[in-house]
C-alpha positions in Angstrom: 106.4 125.5 116.4 105.7 123.9 113.1 104.1 120.5 112.9 103.4 118.0 110.1 99.9 116.6 110.8 96.9 115.0 109.2 93.9 117.1 108.1 90.7 115.2 107.5 88.9 115.8 104.2 86.2 113.9 102.4 82.6 113.0 102.9 80.9 111.3 105.8 82.3 107.8 106.2 84.7 108.4 103.3 87.6 110.0 105.0 90.7 111.2 103.2 93.6 112.8 105.0 96.0 115.5 103.7 99.5 115.8 105.1 100.0 119.5 105.9 102.6 121.7 107.6 101.1 124.1 110.0 101.6 125.9 113.4 101.0 123.4 116.2 98.1 125.3 117.8 96.2 126.1 114.6 93.0 124.3 113.5 93.8 121.8 110.7 90.8 123.1 108.8 92.3 126.5 108.5 95.3 127.9 106.6 98.4 125.8 106.2 101.9 126.4 104.9 102.2 123.5 102.5 100.4 120.4 101.4 102.8 117.4 101.5 100.5 114.7 100.1 97.5 112.6 101.1 96.5 109.3 102.7 93.4 107.3 102.0 92.8 104.9 104.9 90.1 103.0 103.2 92.4 101.6 100.5 95.6 102.1 102.5 97.2 104.1 99.8 98.7 107.6 99.7 101.1 109.9 97.8 103.7 111.9 99.7 106.3 114.4 98.7 109.3 112.8 100.4 111.8 115.6 99.5 109.6 118.3 101.0 108.9 116.2 104.1 112.6 115.8 104.7 113.1 119.6 104.0 110.6 120.5 106.7 112.1 118.1 109.2 115.5 119.6 108.6 114.1 123.0 109.3 112.7 122.0 112.7 109.1 120.8 112.0 107.8 118.2 114.4 105.7 115.1 113.5 102.5 114.0 115.2 102.6 110.4 116.4 100.2 109.2 113.7 102.2 110.9 111.0 105.4 109.6 112.4 104.1 106.0 112.3 102.6 106.5 108.8 105.9 107.8 107.3 107.9 105.0 108.9 105.5 102.4 107.4 105.8 104.1 104.0 109.7 104.0 104.3 110.1 107.8 104.0 111.8 108.2 107.4 113.7 105.9 109.7 113.1 105.4 113.4 110.9 103.8 116.0 107.2 104.0 116.0 105.5 106.1 118.7 102.5 105.1 120.8 99.4 107.0 119.6 97.3 108.0 122.6 93.9 109.5 122.7 94.4 111.9 125.6 90.9 113.5 125.3 89.3 110.1 125.8 91.4 109.3 128.8 90.5 112.7 130.4 86.8 112.1 129.8 87.0 108.7 131.4 88.8 110.2 134.4 86.2 112.9 134.9 83.3 110.5 134.5 84.9 108.3 137.2 85.3 111.3 139.5 81.6 112.2 139.0 80.4 108.6 139.8 82.6 108.6 142.9 81.2 112.0 144.0 77.5 110.9 143.5 78.1 107.6 145.4 79.7 109.6 148.3 76.8 112.1 148.3 74.3 109.2 148.4 76.1 107.6 151.4 76.1 110.9 153.3 72.3 111.1 153.1 
């Protein structure tokens, strides 16, 4: 499945994101099919190829939640914003909670 997602570029503490079309499972630092523009979060400005974005959406490409919200803010697409979640952080918190529960139970059993 193709997705339109952000790929981070730039120096340390000077991020710049490129909007790319790529297979969903691929690493954003690898090869991509097409570069659709860029977004600079420090100055809140970017340049996007609106016609090409609409072309890829018509041909079945999906948007990540962050890209969806960004394109809605820029007026390129219409629709509702999606909630952006950080799943990996939630999973880490859950595993750390389980570890603390396990250690507390082990101490009680001694």
